[in-house]
C-alpha positions as CSV (number, residue, x, y, z in Angstrom):
1,M,6.8,1.2,-27.6
2,I,4.6,4.3,-26.9
3,V,4.7,7.3,-28.6
4,L,3.2,10.1,-27.9
5,E,3.3,13.3,-30.0
6,F,1.1,17.1,-29.4
7,K,1.5,19.9,-30.3
8,A,2.1,22.4,-28.0
9,K,2.2,26.5,-27.9
10,G,4.3,27.7,-25.0
11,K,7.3,29.8,-24.1
12,S,10.7,29.2,-23.4
13,T,10.8,28.6,-20.0
14,Q,8.1,26.2,-20.4
15,Y,9.7,23.7,-23.2
16,S,13.2,23.8,-21.2
17,A,11.3,22.3,-18.4
18,I,9.7,19.8,-20.9
19,D,13.7,19.1,-22.4
20,E,14.3,19.1,-19.1
21,A,11.8,16.2,-17.8
22,I,12.1,14.3,-21.0
23,R,16.2,14.1,-20.8
24,T,15.7,12.9,-16.6
25,A,13.2,10.1,-18.0
26,Q,15.5,8.9,-20.7
27,F,18.3,8.8,-18.2
28,I,16.4,7.0,-15.9
29,R,15.4,4.6,-18.1
30,N,18.1,3.8,-20.0
31,Q,20.1,3.0,-16.7
32,A,17.0,0.4,-15.9
33,V,17.6,-1.5,-18.8
34,R,21.4,-1.4,-18.3
35,F,20.9,-2.5,-14.9
36,W,18.9,-5.4,-16.2
37,M,21.4,-6.3,-19.1
38,D,24.2,-6.5,-16.6
39,R,22.8,-9.2,-14.5
40,S,19.9,-12.1,-14.7
41,G,17.1,-12.5,-13.2
42,I,16.1,-9.4,-12.7
43,G,12.4,-8.2,-11.9
44,Q,10.2,-5.5,-11.8
45,K,11.1,-4.5,-7.9
46,D,14.4,-4.7,-8.6
47,L,14.1,-1.6,-11.3
48,Y,11.9,0.4,-8.8
49,R,14.9,-0.5,-6.3
50,I,17.3,1.1,-8.9
51,S,15.1,4.2,-9.4
52,K,15.1,4.9,-6.4
53,T,18.7,4.7,-5.8
54,L,19.5,7.2,-8.6
55,K,16.7,9.7,-7.1
56,D,18.9,9.5,-4.5
57,E,22.3,9.7,-6.4
58,F,21.2,12.5,-8.8
59,P,19.6,15.4,-7.4
60,F,18.0,15.9,-11.4
61,A,16.6,12.6,-10.8
62,Q,14.6,13.4,-7.3
63,D,11.6,15.6,-9.6
64,L,10.2,12.4,-10.7
65,N,7.8,10.7,-9.5
């Protein structure tokens, strides 16, 4: 697991944008892990596909690249 730590000085709008991006990334990661755990023989391409379908399904996930 990679952990990045930093100190940031910003405005409250910037902090809220960072928090929203973190929550969105965690949601996508958790959905991919659940998809991987529920099925056998899942590869990397399948995980890319699930992130694409999540992007189409949830509007807040469209902000991620």
